[in-house]
N, CA, C and O of each residue as an XYZ file, in Angstrom:
988
protein
N      49.462     38.007    138.707
C      49.301     39.371    138.152
C      48.666     39.239    136.777
O      49.147     38.491    135.926
N      47.593     39.967    136.573
C      46.935     39.847    135.284
C      47.741     40.556    134.199
O      48.674     41.302    134.497
N      47.380     40.319    132.955
C      48.122     40.871    131.813
C      48.135     42.390    131.803
O      49.133     43.011    131.436
N      47.035     42.975    132.203
C      46.947     44.453    132.164
C      47.946     45.071    133.121
O      48.637     46.025    132.766
N      48.030     44.533    134.343
C      48.972     45.088    135.336
C      50.420     44.854    134.915
O      51.305     45.683    135.128
N      50.626     43.641    134.285
C      51.995     43.340    133.840
C      52.449     44.340    132.773
O      53.588     44.806    132.792
N      51.572     44.652    131.873
C      51.902     45.617    130.800
C      52.187     46.994    131.379
O      53.124     47.666    130.948
N      51.390     47.419    132.351
C      51.611     48.727    132.987
C      52.963     48.785    133.688
O      53.665     49.795    133.637
N      53.320     47.661    134.355
C      54.597     47.619    135.075
C      55.775     47.702    134.111
O      56.738     48.435    134.337
N      55.672     46.932    133.032
C      56.753     46.960    132.028
C      56.892     48.356    131.424
O      58.004     48.839    131.214
N      55.755     49.001    131.146
C      55.793     50.361    130.582
C      56.458     51.342    131.518
O      57.220     52.207    131.088
N      56.165     51.204    132.815
C      56.765     52.116    133.802
C      58.271     51.938    133.862
O      59.022     52.908    133.962
N      58.711     50.655    133.797
C      60.160     50.376    133.829
C      60.850     50.984    132.618
O      61.924     51.574    132.737
N      60.227     50.837    131.447
C      60.812     51.397    130.218
C      60.948     52.910    130.318
O      61.973     53.475    129.936
N      59.915     53.560    130.831
C      59.953     55.028    130.993
C      61.090     55.438    131.910
O      61.795     56.411    131.644
N      61.269     54.674    133.016
C      62.349     54.990    133.966
C      63.723     54.835    133.320
O      64.608     55.668    133.515
N      63.893     53.761    132.550
C      65.189     53.523    131.888
C      65.494     54.628    130.887
O      66.605     55.157    130.855
N      64.495     54.976    130.061
C      64.696     56.046    129.068
C      65.015     57.364    129.762
O      65.889     58.109    129.319
N      64.307     57.647    130.844
C      64.550     58.882    131.591
C      65.955     58.932    132.152
O      66.593     59.984    132.161
N      66.447     57.764    132.630
C      67.805     57.708    133.186
C      68.849     58.057    132.129
O      69.755     58.858    132.361
N      68.694     57.426    130.947
C      69.680     57.665    129.889
C      69.621     59.100    129.367
O      70.657     59.703    129.089
N      68.425     59.640    129.235
C      68.299     61.029    128.786
C      68.920     61.987    129.786
O      69.577     62.954    129.399
N      68.716     61.723    131.072
C      69.306     62.577    132.109
C      70.816     62.509    132.093
O      71.487     63.530    132.247
N      71.367     61.296    131.905
C      72.826     61.132    131.855
C      73.409     61.863    130.657
O      74.445     62.520    130.757
N      72.717     61.736    129.499
C      73.184     62.398    128.285
C      73.194     63.917    128.446
O      74.139     64.581    128.019
N      72.154     64.464    129.054
C      72.058     65.922    129.286
C      73.172     66.398    130.219
O      73.795     67.433    129.982
N      73.415     65.619    131.294
C      74.451     66.010    132.262
C      75.830     65.989    131.627
O      76.654     66.864    131.894
N      76.089     64.973    130.769
C      77.408     64.873    130.123
C      77.634     66.034    129.160
O      78.719     66.613    129.113
N      76.593     66.366    128.393
C      76.718     67.493    127.460
C      76.965     68.798    128.189
O      77.768     69.618    127.744
N      76.289     68.996    129.293
C      76.474     70.221    130.077
C      77.902     70.307    130.603
O      78.512     71.376    130.590
N      78.434     69.169    131.069
C      79.804     69.134    131.588
C      80.809     69.505    130.501
O      81.737     70.282    130.725
N      80.597     68.923    129.307
C      81.514     69.207    128.204
C      81.447     70.663    127.779
O      82.474     71.276    127.488
N      80.233     71.226    127.740
C      80.088     72.634    127.356
C      80.780     73.542    128.350
O      81.446     74.502    127.965
N      80.624     73.243    129.615
C      81.259     74.065    130.652
C      82.774     74.005    130.557
O      83.459     75.011    130.740
N      83.291     72.813    130.268
C      84.743     72.672    130.166
C      85.289     73.410    128.960
O      86.405     73.928    129.001
N      84.510     73.462    127.877
C      84.963     74.186    126.695
C      84.889     75.684    126.908
O      85.739     76.418    126.404
N      83.910     76.149    127.629
C      83.726     77.593    127.820
C      84.706     78.157    128.820
O      85.091     79.324    128.737
N      85.116     77.318    129.780
C      86.017     77.812    130.821
C      87.304     77.013    130.796
O      87.364     75.942    131.401
N      88.357     77.502    130.104
C      89.613     76.764    130.011
C      90.219     76.578    131.392
O      90.136     77.463    132.243
N      90.826     75.421    131.605
C      91.489     75.166    132.884
C      92.838     75.836    132.911
O      93.322     76.333    131.894
N      93.436     75.845    134.072
C      94.749     76.473    134.223
C      95.834     75.763    133.454
O      96.912     76.319    133.246
N      95.564     74.523    133.019
C      96.560     73.757    132.290
C      96.519     74.005    130.788
O      97.344     73.473    130.045
N      95.549     74.822    130.333
C      95.434     75.098    128.902
C      96.642     75.899    128.430
O      96.921     76.964    128.980
N      97.376     75.403    127.410
C      98.567     76.140    126.954
C      98.184     77.479    126.340
O      97.204     77.563    125.600
N      98.944     78.520    126.639
C      98.687     79.853    126.089
C      99.579     80.084    124.883
O     100.660     79.505    124.774
N      99.112     80.942    123.971
C      99.883     81.271    122.778
C     100.914     82.331    123.138
O     100.573     83.381    123.683
N     102.173     82.050    122.832
C     103.248     82.984    123.179
C     103.197     84.201    122.267
O     103.054     84.060    121.052
N     103.313     85.388    122.838
C     103.373     86.621    122.060
C     104.817     87.091    122.007
O     105.516     87.058    123.020
N     105.275     87.532    120.832
C     106.669     87.957    120.718
C     106.964     89.163    121.601
O     106.154     90.084    121.709
N     108.121     89.145    122.223
C     108.536     90.255    123.076
C     109.180     91.336    122.217
O     110.130     91.049    121.490
N     108.687     92.571    122.282
C     109.289     93.633    121.472
C     110.717     93.900    121.916
O     111.016     93.809    123.107
N     111.608     94.230    120.982
C     112.995     94.488    121.356
C     113.105     95.690    122.285
O     112.329     96.640    122.185
N     114.066     95.636    123.175
C     114.297     96.722    124.127
C     115.448     97.587    123.613
O     116.514     97.072    123.277
N     115.233     98.882    123.554
C     116.270     99.790    123.079
C     117.429     99.839    124.064
O     117.226     99.928    125.275
N     118.652     99.781    123.529
C     119.866     99.841    124.348
C     120.789    100.906    123.766
O     121.405    100.697    122.721
N     120.881    102.039    124.438
C     121.694    103.159    123.958
C     123.146    102.750    123.754
O     123.799    103.206    122.816
N     123.648    101.890    124.635
C     125.050    101.477    124.570
C     125.361    100.665    123.313
O     126.522    100.549    122.922
N     124.327    100.103    122.678
C     124.546     99.269    121.497
C     124.349    100.016    120.181
O     124.473     99.428    119.107
N     124.044    101.306    120.261
C     123.940    102.107    119.032
C     125.340    102.235    118.437
O     126.251    102.689    119.130
N     125.540    101.850    117.176
C     126.871    101.925    116.581
C     127.464    103.329    116.665
O     126.775    104.325    116.446
N     128.746    103.386    116.985
C     129.441    104.674    117.104
C     129.471    105.387    115.759
O     129.464    104.753    114.703
N     129.506    106.699    115.814
C     129.565    107.508    114.592
C     130.968    107.418    113.997
O     131.965    107.560    114.704
N     131.028    107.183    112.700
C     132.312    107.058    112.006
C     132.358    108.017    110.817
O     131.398    108.741    110.553
N     133.479    108.011    110.111
C     133.628    108.871    108.936
C     132.688    108.446    107.803
O     132.411    109.228    106.893
N     132.210    107.225    107.866
C     131.295    106.747    106.825
C     129.865    107.247    107.023
O     129.039    107.142    106.117
N     129.576    107.787    108.200
C     128.227    108.298    108.466
C     127.972    109.592    107.701
O     128.899    110.316    107.337
N     126.693    109.862    107.468
C     126.289    111.096    106.789
C     125.895    112.103    107.855
O     124.797    112.045    108.409
N     126.797    113.020    108.132
C     126.601    113.988    109.216
C     126.401    115.380    108.647
O     127.142    115.822    107.769
N     125.391    116.062    109.159
C     125.122    117.443    108.771
C     125.313    118.319    110.000
O     124.615    118.154    111.001
N     126.254    119.248    109.923
C     126.512    120.117    111.066
C     127.892    119.902    111.657
O     128.803    119.405    110.995
N     128.024    120.283    112.901
C     129.301    120.257    113.605
C     129.575    118.869    114.195
O     128.808    118.406    115.039
N     130.653    118.196    113.769
C     130.956    116.862    114.312
C     131.217    116.884    115.812
O     131.105    115.860    116.486
N     131.568    118.072    116.335
C     131.869    118.215    117.761
C     130.702    118.870    118.507
O     130.905    119.497    119.547
N     129.514    118.730    117.992
C     128.325    119.361    118.591
C     128.034    118.792    119.976
O     128.421    117.668    120.295
N     127.346    119.588    120.791
C     126.960    119.138    122.137
C     126.029    117.927    122.068
O     126.091    117.028    122.907
N     125.175    117.926    121.060
C     124.200    116.837    120.884
C     124.232    116.373    119.433
O     124.311    117.183    118.509
N     124.171    115.068    119.249
C     124.045    114.508    117.905
C     122.745    113.714    117.839
O     122.473    112.872    118.695
N     121.960    113.988    116.828
C     120.712    113.267    116.585
C     120.952    112.271    115.457
O     121.218    112.662    114.321
N     120.857    110.990    115.776
C     121.033    109.939    114.772
C     119.649    109.453    114.354
O     118.949    108.788    115.117
N     119.278    109.796    113.143
C     117.945    109.423    112.656
C     118.017    108.157    111.807
O     118.779    108.088    110.842
N     117.222    107.165    112.172
C     117.060    105.957    111.356
C     115.773    106.134    110.570
O     114.696    106.277    111.150
N     115.889    106.123    109.230
C     114.750    106.538    108.419
C     114.594    105.703    107.153
O     115.453    104.895    106.800
N     113.469    105.930    106.485
C     113.063    105.189    105.294
C     112.489    106.227    104.326
O     111.517    106.910    104.649
N     113.093    106.344    103.137
C     112.675    107.380    102.193
C     111.222    107.236    101.735
O     110.606    108.215    101.312
N     110.674    106.025    101.816
C     109.297    105.816    101.371
C     108.290    105.889    102.517
O     107.082    105.859    102.284
N     108.775    105.983    103.733
C     107.900    106.056    104.904
C     107.191    107.415    104.946
O     107.862    108.447    104.953
N     105.855    107.442    104.974
C     105.136    108.723    104.972
C     105.436    109.586    106.194
O     105.504    110.810    106.086
N     105.617    108.954    107.361
C     105.929    109.727    108.568
C     107.334    110.308    108.501
O     107.599    111.372    109.059
N     108.234    109.604    107.815
C     109.593    110.128    107.649
C     109.576    111.379    106.767
O     110.327    112.327    106.998
N     108.707    111.363    105.754
C     108.565    112.540    104.884
C     108.084    113.743    105.683
O     108.529    114.868    105.458
N     107.173    113.497    106.616
C     106.651    114.589    107.441
C     107.693    115.065    108.460
O     107.715    116.236    108.840
N     108.548    114.146    108.892
C     109.530    114.463    109.927
C     110.772    115.159    109.376
O     111.443    115.894    110.099
N     111.075    114.933    108.115
C     112.299    115.495    107.519
C     112.380    117.018    107.660
O     113.433    117.523    108.050
N     111.318    117.770    107.362
C     111.389    119.225    107.552
C     111.616    119.625    109.007
O     112.245    120.649    109.275
N     111.113    118.831    109.944
C     111.323    119.116    111.367
C     112.801    119.015    111.713
O     113.331    119.860    112.434
N     113.461    117.993    111.206
C     114.894    117.831    111.459
C     115.696    118.969    110.823
O     116.682    119.433    111.397
N     115.280    119.408    109.662
C     115.967    120.533    109.021
C     115.791    121.805    109.844
O     116.717    122.605    109.980
N     114.595    121.978    110.387
C     114.323    123.152    111.222
C     115.159    123.122    112.502
O     115.658    124.156    112.946
N     115.308    121.943    113.088
C     116.140    121.797    114.291
C     117.583    122.152    113.968
O     118.246    122.833    114.749
N     118.069    121.695    112.826
C     119.445    121.993    112.403
C     119.670    123.489    112.277
O     120.691    124.014    112.720
N     118.715    124.164    111.675
C     118.832    125.617    111.496
C     118.728    126.350    112.834
O     119.420    127.342    113.059
N     117.868    125.862    113.711
C     117.642    126.512    115.003
C     118.860    126.424    115.921
O     119.198    127.393    116.600
N     119.515    125.268    115.942
C     120.587    125.055    116.918
C     121.998    125.196    116.348
O     122.964    125.227    117.110
N     122.131    125.280    115.043
C     123.443    125.513    114.455
C     124.485    124.493    114.881
O     124.272    123.287    114.762
N     125.623    124.989    115.381
C     126.742    124.118    115.750
C     126.495    123.297    117.009
O     127.283    122.404    117.319
N     125.435    123.574    117.730
C     125.200    122.868    118.997
C     124.566    121.490    118.799
O     124.699    120.612    119.652
N     123.879    121.306    117.674
C     123.209    120.025    117.400
C     123.543    119.570    115.980
O     123.328    120.306    115.017
N     124.067    118.358    115.863
C     124.371    117.785    114.548
C     123.368    116.674    114.231
O     122.712    116.129    115.119
N     123.271    116.363    112.960
C     122.280    115.395    112.480
C     122.979    114.315    111.672
O     123.688    114.612    110.710
N     122.784    113.076    112.057
C     123.314    111.928    111.321
C     122.137    111.135    110.763
O     121.188    110.821    111.481
N     122.213    110.818    109.479
C     121.148    110.035    108.835
C     121.640    108.614    108.608
O     122.713    108.396    108.044
N     120.835    107.646    109.059
C     121.142    106.236    108.812
C     119.945    105.539    108.166
O     118.791    105.909    108.383
N     120.256    104.531    107.376
C     119.233    103.842    106.589
C     118.474    102.806    107.423
O     119.063    102.051    108.197
N     117.155    102.792    107.244
C     116.329    101.754    107.872
C     115.105    101.468    106.993
O     113.969    101.614    107.443
N     115.342    101.058    105.725
C     114.211    100.795    104.828
C     113.385     99.608    105.318
O     113.925     98.634    105.841
N     112.063     99.706    105.141
C     111.175     98.641    105.627
C     110.269     98.160    104.482
O     109.096     98.529    104.433
N     110.794     97.348    103.570
C     109.974     96.845    102.461
C     108.780     96.021    102.927
O     107.778     95.933    102.218
N     108.873     95.418    104.104
C     107.785     94.573    104.606
C     106.499     95.358    104.841
O     105.424     94.767    104.945
N     106.598     96.680    104.924
C     105.415     97.521    105.097
C     104.847     97.982    103.756
O     103.985     98.859    103.696
N     105.349     97.374    102.686
C     104.875     97.756    101.366
C     105.688     98.878    100.746
O     105.306     99.424     99.711
N     106.809     99.226    101.370
C     107.681    100.283    100.842
C     108.623     99.654     99.809
O     109.794     99.403    100.091
N     108.097     99.409     98.626
C     108.820     98.634     97.621
C     109.992     99.386     97.002
O     110.867     98.764     96.400
N     110.027    100.704     97.137
C     111.137    101.499     96.597
C     112.113    101.937     97.692
O     113.077    102.651     97.416
N     111.865    101.513     98.924
C     112.679    101.984    100.049
C     114.133    101.540     99.942
O     115.045    102.335    100.166
N     114.348    100.276     99.603
C     115.718     99.761     99.494
C     116.465    100.459     98.363
O     117.610    100.877     98.534
N     115.816    100.583     97.208
C     116.432    101.252     96.059
C     116.783    102.694     96.399
O     117.868    103.164     96.055
N     115.886    103.394     97.065
C     116.127    104.793     97.435
C     117.305    104.913     98.397
O     118.133    105.815     98.274
N     117.367    103.991     99.354
C     118.475    104.004    100.309
C     119.801    103.787     99.589
O     120.784    104.478     99.858
N     119.821    102.823     98.674
C     121.047    102.556     97.923
C     121.425    103.750     97.050
O     122.607    104.062     96.904
N     120.429    104.419     96.471
C     120.706    105.591     95.633
C     121.346    106.710     96.443
O     122.276    107.366     95.974
N     120.848    106.929     97.660
C     121.428    107.994     98.493
C     122.872    107.667     98.860
O     123.720    108.556     98.927
N     123.146    106.377     99.097
C     124.520    105.970     99.395
C     125.397    106.089     98.149
O     126.578    106.424     98.245
N     124.824    105.815     96.994
C     125.556    106.002     95.737
C     125.927    107.470     95.543
O     127.025    107.788     95.088
N     125.001    108.356     95.891
C     125.267    109.794     95.767
C     126.494    110.179     96.582
O     127.355    110.925     96.115
N     126.564    109.660     97.809
C     127.713    109.958     98.671
C     128.990    109.375     98.086
O     130.044    110.011     98.120
N     128.895    108.172     97.554
C     130.071    107.506     96.990
C     130.585    108.236     95.752
O     131.793    108.349     95.543
N     129.661    108.725     94.940
C     130.034    109.384     93.687
C     130.490    110.822     93.895
O     131.488    111.255     93.318
N     129.754    111.561     94.724
C     129.993    113.011     94.807
C     130.120    113.554     96.223
O     130.169    114.771     96.400
N     130.176    112.697     97.238
C     130.441    113.174     98.592
C     129.206    113.424     99.447
O     128.071    113.217     99.020
N     129.469    113.878    100.673
C     128.421    114.051    101.681
C     127.367    115.088    101.283
O     126.178    114.900    101.541
N     127.803    116.171    100.660
C     126.842    117.204    100.250
C     125.843    116.650     99.233
O     124.658    116.982     99.261
N     126.342    115.806     98.342
C     125.459    115.202     97.341
C     124.452    114.265     98.008
O     123.300    114.172     97.584
N     124.901    113.576     99.056
C     123.982    112.704     99.792
C     122.811    113.515    100.331
O     121.654    113.139    100.144
N     123.107    114.626    100.998
C     122.041    115.427    101.601
C     121.166    116.098    100.546
O     119.956    116.234    100.730
N     121.781    116.514     99.441
C     121.007    117.158     98.374
C     120.012    116.174     97.755
O     118.852    116.515     97.530
N     120.475    114.949     97.483
C     119.580    113.957     96.898
C     118.517    113.513     97.905
O     117.362    113.293     97.541
N     118.913    113.384     99.164
C     117.948    112.997    100.204
C     116.824    114.022    100.312
O     115.649    113.664    100.387
N     117.197    115.299    100.318
C     116.186    116.364    100.362
C     115.232    116.257     99.175
O     114.017    116.398     99.315
N     115.814    116.005     98.008
C     115.014    115.928     96.779
C     114.025    114.762     96.845
O     112.867    114.894     96.448
N     114.491    113.637     97.345
C     113.618    112.462     97.435
C     112.476    112.697     98.414
O     111.322    112.386     98.120
N     112.804    113.247     99.577
C     111.757    113.499    100.569
C     110.770    114.565    100.091
O     109.568    114.454    100.334
N     111.273    115.588     99.417
C     110.399    116.650     98.914
C     109.357    116.084     97.947
O     108.173    116.405     98.040
N     109.805    115.252     97.032
C     108.892    114.695     96.032
C     107.987    113.614     96.614
O     106.832    113.478     96.209
N     108.510    112.855     97.553
C     107.680    111.844     98.215
C     106.568    112.508     99.018
O     105.434    112.030     99.039
N     106.901    113.609     99.674
C     105.915    114.285    100.527
C     104.760    114.873     99.718
O     103.655    115.024    100.239
N     105.006    115.206     98.448
C     103.931    115.729     97.603
C     102.821    114.692     97.441
O     101.640    115.037     97.391
N     103.211    113.424     97.360
C     102.222    112.351     97.250
C     101.616    112.020     98.605
O     100.423    111.736     98.713
N     102.451    112.060     99.635
C     101.977    111.756    100.991
C     100.891    112.738    101.412
O      99.912    112.355    102.053
N     101.070    114.011    101.046
C     100.082    115.035    101.397
C      98.723    114.763    100.747
O      97.690    115.234    101.222
N      98.743    113.999     99.659
C      97.495    113.637     98.977
C      97.001    112.256     99.418
O      96.120    111.666     98.793
N      97.591    111.757    100.512
C      97.262    110.426    101.034
C      97.530    109.329    100.015
O      96.799    108.342     99.937
N      98.588    109.516     99.238
C      98.995    108.520     98.254
C     100.328    107.899     98.673
O     101.047    108.452     99.506
N     100.641    106.765     98.097
C     101.922    106.116     98.369
C     103.059    106.944     97.787
O     102.934    107.532     96.713
N     104.178    106.977     98.522
C     105.339    107.734     98.046
C     106.115    106.969     96.984
O     106.988    107.532     96.323
N     105.801    105.682     96.819
C     106.547    104.830     95.904
C     106.747    105.380     94.500
O     107.873    105.366     94.003
N     105.681    105.873     93.831
C     105.846    106.383     92.470
C     106.828    107.550     92.348
O     107.316    107.836     91.255
N     107.118    108.215     93.450
C     108.081    109.323     93.414
C     109.510    108.830     93.560
O     110.452    109.620     93.497
N     109.678    107.504     93.758
C     111.006    106.974     94.062
C     111.402    105.820     93.143
O     112.184    104.952     93.533
N     110.872    105.810     91.944
C     111.276    104.790     90.972
C     112.695    105.085     90.500
O     113.215    106.179     90.720
N     113.312    104.116     89.860
C     114.688    104.323     89.388
C     114.763    105.493     88.414
O     115.699    106.290     88.472
N     113.788    105.599     87.526
C     113.770    106.713     86.571
C     113.720    108.057     87.299
O     114.434    108.993     86.939
N     112.874    108.143     88.318
C     112.765    109.381     89.094
C     114.070    109.677     89.831
O     114.527    110.820     89.865
N     114.666    108.641     90.419
C     115.902    108.832     91.181
C     117.034    109.337     90.293
O     117.836    110.173     90.711
N     117.094    108.831     89.077
C     118.116    109.310     88.139
C     117.874    110.777     87.790
O     118.816    111.559     87.663
N     116.605    111.138     87.638
C     116.276    112.537     87.362
C     116.647    113.450     88.513
O     117.198    114.529     88.296
N     116.352    113.030     89.736
C     116.726    113.822     90.913
C     118.246    113.957     90.999
O     118.770    115.019     91.333
N     118.935    112.869     90.695
C     120.402    112.886     90.750
C     120.962    113.938     89.800
O     121.850    114.711     90.160
N     120.428    113.953     88.583
C     120.891    114.935     87.597
C     120.604    116.352     88.069
O     121.412    117.256     87.855
N     119.456    116.550     88.710
C     119.063    117.900     89.138
C     119.952    118.453     90.250
O     120.034    119.667     90.434
N     120.623    117.560     90.996
C     121.515    118.042     92.064
C     122.985    117.888     91.678
O     123.872    118.006     92.523
N     123.234    117.622     90.394
C     124.607    117.620     89.897
C     125.356    116.307     89.982
O     126.584    116.295     89.891
N     124.650    115.201     90.155
C     125.304    113.891     90.217
C     125.304    113.268     88.822
O     124.293    113.302     88.120
N     126.435    112.705     88.428
C     126.567    112.083     87.118
C     125.593    110.902     86.988
O     125.639    109.962     87.782
N     124.721    110.961     85.987
C     123.683    109.934     85.838
C     124.279    108.567     85.497
O     123.831    107.541     86.008
N     125.296    108.567     84.626
C     125.899    107.291     84.240
C     126.532    106.595     85.452
O     126.431    105.380     85.616
N     127.182    107.400     86.291
C     127.804    106.836     87.494
C     126.736    106.308     88.456
O     126.911    105.259     89.075
N     125.639    107.041     88.572
C     124.546    106.604     89.442
C     123.926    105.310     88.917
O     123.666    104.385     89.687
N     123.688    105.247     87.606
C     123.105    104.044     87.007
C     123.998    102.832     87.249
O     123.516    101.756     87.603
N     125.294    103.013     87.057
C     126.253    101.921     87.264
C     126.246    101.461     88.723
O     126.269    100.264     89.009
N     126.214    102.427     89.632
C     126.219    102.123     91.064
C     124.973    101.329     91.455
O     125.054    100.373     92.226
N     123.829    101.730     90.921
C     122.578    101.032     91.231
C     122.539     99.640     90.598
O     122.134     98.670     91.238
N     122.963     99.555     89.341
C     122.935     98.271     88.635
C     123.813     97.232     89.328
O     123.454     96.057     89.410
N     124.957     97.673     89.819
C     125.917     96.754     90.442
C     125.698     96.569     91.943
O     126.449     95.853     92.607
N     124.661     97.223     92.469
C     124.367     97.108     93.913
C     125.593     97.450     94.766
O     125.887     96.779     95.755
N     126.294     98.502     94.362
C     127.555     98.845     95.010
C     127.399     99.312     96.452
O     128.360     99.268     97.219
N     126.216     99.753     96.828
C     126.032    100.272     98.194
C     125.065     99.418     99.019
O     124.641     99.822    100.102
N     124.729     98.256     98.508
C     123.794     97.378     99.222
C     124.305     97.025    100.617
O     123.534     96.995    101.576
N     125.605     96.760    100.727
C     126.185     96.376    102.021
C     126.150     97.523    103.024
O     126.014     97.290    104.226
N     126.270     98.760    102.542
C     126.215     99.915    103.446
C     124.826    100.028    104.077
O     124.694    100.315    105.267
N     123.812     99.803    103.277
C     122.436     99.844    103.789
C     122.225     98.711    104.790
O     121.622     98.908    105.845
N     122.724     97.533    104.452
C     122.583     96.371    105.338
C     123.280     96.612    106.674
O     122.807     96.160    107.718
N     124.395     97.317    106.638
C     125.136     97.622    107.872
C     124.314     98.515    108.802
O     124.278     98.290    110.012
N     123.663     99.516    108.241
C     122.799    100.388    109.053
C     121.623     99.605    109.632
O     121.260     99.784    110.794
N     121.039     98.746    108.822
C     119.914     97.926    109.282
C     120.328     97.019    110.437
O     119.596     96.870    111.416
N     121.504     96.420    110.312
C     121.999     95.526    111.361
C     122.253     96.293    112.651
O     121.967     95.801    113.742
N     122.795     97.508    112.519
C     123.053     98.333    113.696
C     121.777     98.709    114.421
O     121.726     98.709    115.651
N     120.743     99.031    113.649
C     119.444     99.377    114.245
C     118.868     98.183    114.994
O     118.355     98.322    116.104
N     118.957     97.022    114.383
C     118.423     95.808    115.014
C     119.158     95.491    116.309
O     118.533     95.134    117.308
N     120.481     95.620    116.297
C     121.287     95.334    117.486
C     120.912     96.243    118.647
O     120.881     95.813    119.800
N     120.627     97.508    118.332
C     120.297     98.488    119.376
C     118.829     98.424    119.802
O     118.424     99.129    120.726
N     118.037     97.591    119.141
C     116.619     97.485    119.498
C     115.771     98.586    118.911
O     114.736     98.949    119.471
N     116.207     99.123    117.779
C     115.465    100.204    117.124
C     114.525     99.612    116.087
O     114.959     98.922    115.165
N     113.235     99.884    116.243
C     112.236     99.421    115.282
C     111.373    100.607    114.867
O     111.194    101.559    115.626
N     110.848    100.531    113.666
C     109.963    101.609    113.212
C     110.746    102.806    112.722
O     111.894    103.027    113.107
N     110.099    103.573    111.864
C     110.715    104.788    111.336
C     109.693    105.919    111.356
O     108.499    105.685    111.170
N     110.165    107.155    111.582
C     111.537    107.484    111.966
C     111.797    107.177    113.439
O     110.902    107.277    114.278
N     113.034    106.804    113.731
C     113.497    106.640    115.111
C     114.768    107.465    115.246
O     115.700    107.310    114.456
N     114.806    108.336    116.238
C     115.932    109.259    116.383
C     116.602    109.072    117.734
O     115.963    109.165    118.783
N     117.891    108.808    117.688
C     118.667    108.618    118.916
C     119.383    109.923    119.248
O     120.161    110.436    118.444
N     119.116    110.453    120.436
C     119.818    111.649    120.914
C     120.991    111.190    121.766
O     120.815    110.421    122.711
N     122.202    111.667    121.429
C     123.406    111.315    122.184
C     124.196    112.583    122.491
O     124.422    113.416    121.614
N     124.613    112.714    123.749
C     125.428    113.858    124.166
C     126.910    113.482    124.128
O     127.262    112.320    123.924
N     127.768    114.479    124.326
C     129.209    114.222    124.370
C     129.569    113.262    125.495
O     130.517    112.485    125.389
N     128.795    113.329    126.575
C     129.062    112.482    127.744
C     128.539    111.055    127.557
O     128.793    110.183    128.388
N     127.815    110.826    126.474
C     127.291    109.485    126.228
C     125.891    109.252    126.750
O     125.365    108.143    126.657
N     125.277    110.301    127.304
C     123.887    110.177    127.747
C     122.963    110.301    126.530
O     123.397    110.684    125.444
N     121.711    109.977    126.728
C     120.770    110.155    125.630
C     119.538    109.302    125.760
O     119.294    108.679    126.793
N     118.762    109.285    124.695
C     117.514    108.518    124.680
C     117.028    108.337    123.255
O     117.527    108.961    122.319
N     116.036    107.462    123.116
C     115.427    107.214    121.815
C     114.134    108.003    121.691
O     113.278    107.953    122.574
N     114.001    108.727    120.594
C     112.788    109.500    120.314
C     112.054    108.784    119.180
O     112.540    108.732    118.050
N     110.900    108.244    119.488
C     110.164    107.436    118.513
C     109.153    108.274    117.733
O     108.434    109.096    118.301
N     109.116    108.050    116.436
C     108.071    108.639    115.615
C     108.362    110.037    115.107
O     109.399    110.635    115.398
N     107.402    110.537    114.333
C     107.528    111.862    113.717
C     107.013    112.928    114.681
O     105.933    113.485    114.485
N     107.787    113.201    115.710
C     107.376    114.193    116.706
C     107.413    115.594    116.098
O     108.116    115.842    115.119
N     106.649    116.494    116.690
C     106.623    117.884    116.239
C     107.895    118.612    116.680
O     108.618    118.144    117.560
N     108.156    119.758    116.056
C     109.346    120.550    116.373
C     109.422    120.853    117.863
O     110.476    120.689    118.477
N     108.311    121.294    118.449
C     108.305    121.679    119.862
C     108.607    120.488    120.771
O     109.268    120.641    121.798
N     108.129    119.318    120.398
C     108.391    118.119    121.195
C     109.863    117.734    121.137
O     110.466    117.402    122.157
N     110.433    117.779    119.947
C     111.848    117.452    119.792
C     112.721    118.492    120.483
O     113.730    118.152    121.101
N     112.337    119.733    120.379
C     113.073    120.816    121.033
C     113.081    120.627    122.550
O     114.100    120.859    123.200
N     111.960    120.211    123.107
C     111.868    120.008    124.557
C     112.831    118.923    125.026
O     113.434    119.041    126.093
N     112.976    117.869    124.229
C     113.910    116.798    124.590
C     115.346    117.305    124.500
O     116.164    117.023    125.376
N     115.647    118.042    123.455
C     117.002    118.583    123.279
C     117.376    119.496    124.436
O     118.490    119.425    124.955
N     116.454    120.345    124.836
C     116.733    121.315    125.898
C     117.058    120.634    127.226
O     117.764    121.208    128.056
N     116.560    119.434    127.434
C     116.862    118.705    128.675
C     118.344    118.388    128.792
O     118.871    118.240    129.895
N     119.015    118.285    127.642
C     120.412    117.848    127.645
C     121.408    118.975    127.386
O     122.617    118.755    127.465
N     120.930    120.164    127.082
C     121.841    121.289    126.824
C     122.164    122.044    128.112
O     122.915    123.019    128.085
C-alpha cells in the first residue's frame, strides 16, 4: 500500500473514532436531560402540612370565666374567637352586635381570645390582655365596653386600609379604659404584671385543641350540643341564615 492510501485509511479511521465518541457523548447528555425533566416514581415528594380539622366536641365548655353577652340559657350560643388587631374582626364586630340585637334572648354571644402576632398583629396580645384586665378590674360589662371601644377605633384605621396597631398601643388602651370608667392605675398595674396572660393563653390553647385557625372564627352551639364552625367575617344575612337552620 503506498503512502497516500495509507494516510487516507488512517484519516478515515480517526474520523470514525471521533464520530463514535461524539455520538456517545450526545446520547448520554440526552439521557441525563430526560431523566432530570421527568422525575421517576421513586423521587421523594415534599410533605405539605395537613390543616387541622375542626372538632365541635373539643370546643371548651362555657364557664363563668367566659365573657358572655345575652341570655346564658339562650337557644343558640355563638362563641367567637377573635383578635382585636385583625382587620376582618373589626369588620365582623358590628355584625355580631347586630345579631345580638336582632335575636335578643334567643342567641347569646361569647368572646374568646385568639391573638395572632405571627400575622404582624404586634398589639394583639396586649389588647387581649387589656380586655381581660378590664373584666378582672370592673366585671363583664367593662370587658364588653372596652372591647367595643378598641374595635371602634381600630376600624377607623382599617377603613383607610391602614394597620389597626396604632389604635391599640398601651397609651391608647389606657385612654379607652378611662373613657369607659375603668381605673387607669389598676389597668396599668394589671398590664405591667401580665396578670391576665394565662387567661389569653387558655383561650388560645382551647382554639388549637378544637382545630380552630384564623380569625374571626365563630362556633355555633345549640342547647342539644349540635352546631358548626362559621369561618371568617361573614355578612349579617349569611350568619342569620346559619342561625335560622338551628332555631
